[in-house]
C-alpha positions as CSV (number, residue, x, y, z in Angstrom):
1,X,-37.7,53.6,-34.4
2,X,-34.3,53.0,-37.1
3,X,-35.9,50.7,-39.9
4,X,-32.7,50.3,-41.5
5,X,-30.9,47.8,-38.1
6,X,-31.6,45.2,-39.2
7,X,-29.8,45.7,-42.1
8,X,-26.8,47.5,-40.2
9,X,-26.6,44.6,-37.5
10,X,-26.7,42.0,-40.3
11,X,-23.4,43.7,-41.9
12,X,-21.5,44.9,-38.3
13,X,-22.2,40.9,-37.2
14,X,-19.8,40.2,-40.1
15,X,-17.3,41.9,-38.7
16,X,-14.7,41.4,-35.9
17,X,-16.7,41.9,-32.9
18,X,-16.0,43.8,-30.0
19,X,-12.4,42.9,-28.2
20,X,-13.1,41.3,-24.3
21,X,-12.4,44.6,-22.9
22,X,-16.5,45.5,-23.6
23,X,-17.2,41.8,-22.4
24,X,-16.0,43.1,-19.2
25,X,-18.0,46.1,-18.5
26,X,-20.7,44.3,-18.0
27,X,-19.0,41.3,-16.0
28,X,-19.7,40.5,-12.6
29,X,-16.5,40.4,-10.2
30,X,-14.0,39.2,-9.1
31,X,-14.8,35.8,-10.1
32,X,-12.9,33.0,-10.7
33,X,-12.7,32.1,-14.6
34,X,-14.0,35.2,-17.1
35,X,-17.2,34.4,-19.0
36,X,-14.6,34.8,-22.4
37,X,-11.7,32.9,-21.2
38,X,-11.3,29.8,-23.5
39,X,-14.0,27.3,-21.7
40,X,-13.2,23.3,-20.3
41,X,-13.2,20.9,-22.5
42,X,-16.7,19.0,-20.8
43,X,-18.3,22.1,-21.3
44,X,-21.6,21.4,-23.1
45,X,-22.5,23.4,-26.2
46,X,-25.8,25.9,-25.7
47,X,-27.6,28.4,-27.4
48,X,-29.5,31.5,-26.8
49,X,-31.4,34.4,-29.3
50,X,-32.0,38.0,-28.7
51,X,-34.9,38.4,-31.3
52,X,-35.8,42.0,-32.4
53,X,-39.6,42.9,-33.3
54,X,-41.3,46.6,-33.9
55,X,-44.0,47.4,-30.9
56,X,-45.5,50.1,-30.4
57,X,-42.5,51.9,-33.7
58,X,-39.7,51.0,-31.6
59,X,-37.8,47.8,-31.7
60,X,-38.2,45.4,-28.4
61,X,-36.8,41.9,-27.0
62,X,-38.6,39.4,-24.8
63,X,-35.9,37.8,-21.9
64,X,-37.5,35.8,-19.9
65,X,-37.7,35.2,-15.7
66,X,-37.2,31.4,-15.2
67,X,-38.8,29.6,-12.2
68,X,-37.0,29.8,-8.8
69,X,-36.9,26.0,-8.5
70,X,-35.2,25.2,-12.0
71,X,-31.8,23.7,-11.1
72,X,-30.0,26.1,-14.0
73,X,-30.3,29.9,-13.5
74,X,-33.5,29.4,-11.4
75,X,-35.4,33.1,-10.5
76,X,-32.8,35.0,-12.8
77,X,-33.9,37.1,-16.3
78,X,-32.5,34.8,-19.4
79,X,-32.3,35.3,-23.1
80,X,-34.3,32.0,-24.4
81,X,-31.9,29.5,-24.9
82,X,-31.0,26.2,-23.9
83,X,-29.0,22.6,-24.5
84,X,-27.6,22.5,-28.7
85,X,-29.3,19.0,-29.1
86,X,-27.6,16.2,-31.5
87,X,-27.0,17.0,-35.0
88,X,-28.5,21.1,-35.1
89,X,-26.5,23.6,-35.6
90,X,-26.7,26.3,-33.1
91,X,-29.1,28.6,-34.5
92,X,-31.5,25.3,-35.0
93,X,-30.8,25.7,-31.4
94,X,-31.2,29.0,-30.7
95,X,-34.3,29.2,-32.3
96,X,-36.1,25.5,-31.2
97,X,-35.5,26.8,-28.0
98,X,-37.4,30.4,-28.4
99,X,-40.1,28.8,-30.0
100,X,-40.7,25.6,-27.2
101,X,-40.1,28.7,-24.4
102,X,-42.3,31.9,-26.0
103,X,-44.2,30.1,-28.8
104,X,-44.7,32.5,-31.6
105,X,-45.1,30.1,-34.6
106,X,-46.5,32.9,-36.4
107,X,-43.1,34.6,-36.3
108,X,-40.9,34.8,-39.8
109,X,-37.3,34.9,-38.0
110,X,-34.5,36.0,-39.5
111,X,-31.0,34.9,-38.2
112,X,-28.7,38.5,-38.7
113,X,-25.4,36.9,-36.9
114,X,-23.8,36.1,-33.8
115,X,-22.2,37.1,-31.1
116,X,-19.4,36.8,-28.4
117,X,-19.6,33.2,-26.9
118,X,-19.5,32.8,-23.3
119,X,-18.6,30.0,-20.6
120,X,-21.3,30.3,-18.4
121,X,-19.5,28.7,-15.2
122,X,-22.6,27.4,-12.7
123,X,-23.7,25.4,-15.1
124,X,-21.0,24.2,-17.8
125,X,-22.2,26.3,-20.6
126,X,-20.8,27.6,-23.3
127,X,-23.2,29.9,-24.9
128,X,-23.2,31.3,-28.9
129,X,-25.5,34.2,-28.4
130,X,-27.9,34.7,-32.1
131,X,-29.2,38.0,-32.9
132,X,-32.3,37.4,-35.2
133,X,-35.3,40.3,-36.0
134,X,-39.4,39.7,-36.9
135,X,-41.1,42.0,-38.6
136,X,-44.2,41.7,-36.5
137,X,-44.3,40.8,-32.1
138,X,-46.4,37.8,-33.2
139,X,-48.4,35.7,-30.5
140,X,-46.0,34.7,-28.0
141,X,-47.2,31.8,-25.5
142,X,-44.4,31.5,-22.3
143,X,-44.2,27.6,-21.4
144,X,-44.6,27.5,-17.8
145,X,-42.9,25.0,-17.0
146,X,-39.8,27.2,-18.0
147,X,-41.2,30.8,-18.1
148,X,-42.6,31.6,-15.0
149,X,-42.9,35.5,-17.2
150,X,-42.2,36.8,-20.5
151,X,-40.1,39.9,-20.1
152,X,-40.8,42.9,-23.1
153,X,-38.0,45.3,-23.4
154,X,-37.7,48.3,-25.8
155,X,-34.0,48.7,-27.2
156,X,-34.1,51.6,-26.6
157,X,-34.5,51.4,-22.6
158,X,-31.1,49.8,-22.9
159,X,-30.1,51.9,-24.9
160,X,-29.9,54.9,-21.8
161,X,-26.4,54.8,-19.7
162,X,-29.6,55.9,-16.7
163,X,-31.0,52.3,-16.4
164,X,-27.1,50.5,-16.0
165,X,-26.0,50.0,-12.4
166,X,-24.8,47.2,-10.3
167,X,-26.1,45.8,-7.1
168,X,-24.1,43.2,-4.5
169,X,-24.1,39.3,-4.5
170,X,-22.5,36.8,-1.8
171,X,-21.8,33.6,-4.2
172,X,-20.0,30.7,-1.8
173,X,-19.8,32.7,1.4
174,X,-17.8,35.9,-1.5
175,X,-19.2,39.2,-2.2
176,X,-19.1,40.1,-5.7
177,X,-20.5,42.9,-7.3
178,X,-23.0,42.6,-10.8
179,X,-23.4,45.2,-13.5
180,X,-27.2,44.8,-14.3
181,X,-29.5,46.0,-16.5
182,X,-32.5,47.4,-14.6
183,X,-36.2,47.1,-16.0
184,X,-39.0,47.5,-13.5
185,X,-38.5,45.1,-10.4
186,X,-36.3,43.4,-12.5
187,X,-31.9,43.3,-12.6
188,X,-30.7,41.7,-15.3
189,X,-27.7,40.7,-14.6
190,X,-24.8,37.9,-15.8
191,X,-24.4,36.7,-19.1
192,X,-27.6,37.8,-20.0
193,X,-26.3,41.2,-19.1
194,X,-23.0,40.6,-21.3
195,X,-24.8,39.7,-24.2
196,X,-26.9,42.6,-23.8
197,X,-24.1,45.2,-23.6
198,X,-22.3,43.5,-25.9
199,X,-25.3,44.6,-28.7
200,X,-25.5,47.5,-27.0
201,X,-22.4,48.8,-27.9
202,X,-22.1,47.6,-31.0
203,X,-26.4,49.3,-31.6
204,X,-24.5,52.5,-30.9
205,X,-21.4,52.1,-32.6
206,X,-23.6,52.1,-35.8
207,X,-26.2,54.0,-34.9
208,X,-28.5,52.3,-33.9
């Protein structure tokens, strides 16, 4: 485990991020609107948190399996996050939503920087992804109203190209191909795959 990773990420995230060709590698296709296009004026601002923490001498990050009954992205694997409320910044929203979904109140989380914003057409969210770090795992208490399962993935699993694949899906009668990260029985696709894909690209750049 590279203990300098948070420092290196902070420096890299302050620089220009990889261009849209990187995001396109992890985006479902074909699609009517690309996630990285200019969002419509009525898009709802939202934020998510990609949190890195050490566990068993490996960097891990938490994802959530959303209950299938939820109106937005039910049954999908997502990053903790949600809508930005009036009067708060995107960073504050990412932290608040993380704690509301997963607990971890005993974790001291440092925000390192942002990844590229993405527009999600199906929920009309414009998402700002934040990368954060904690020096310990902390005590997770998933909110069962929003989280069916807590999924903890080692960062080096995402860095292994063997764990990136794709599958076929259908939306409104139209078939499309969805790149995904595979973890156990889960497929991590859509905007979450794109966010993690950009993070993986950056981590590879800086040598983990």
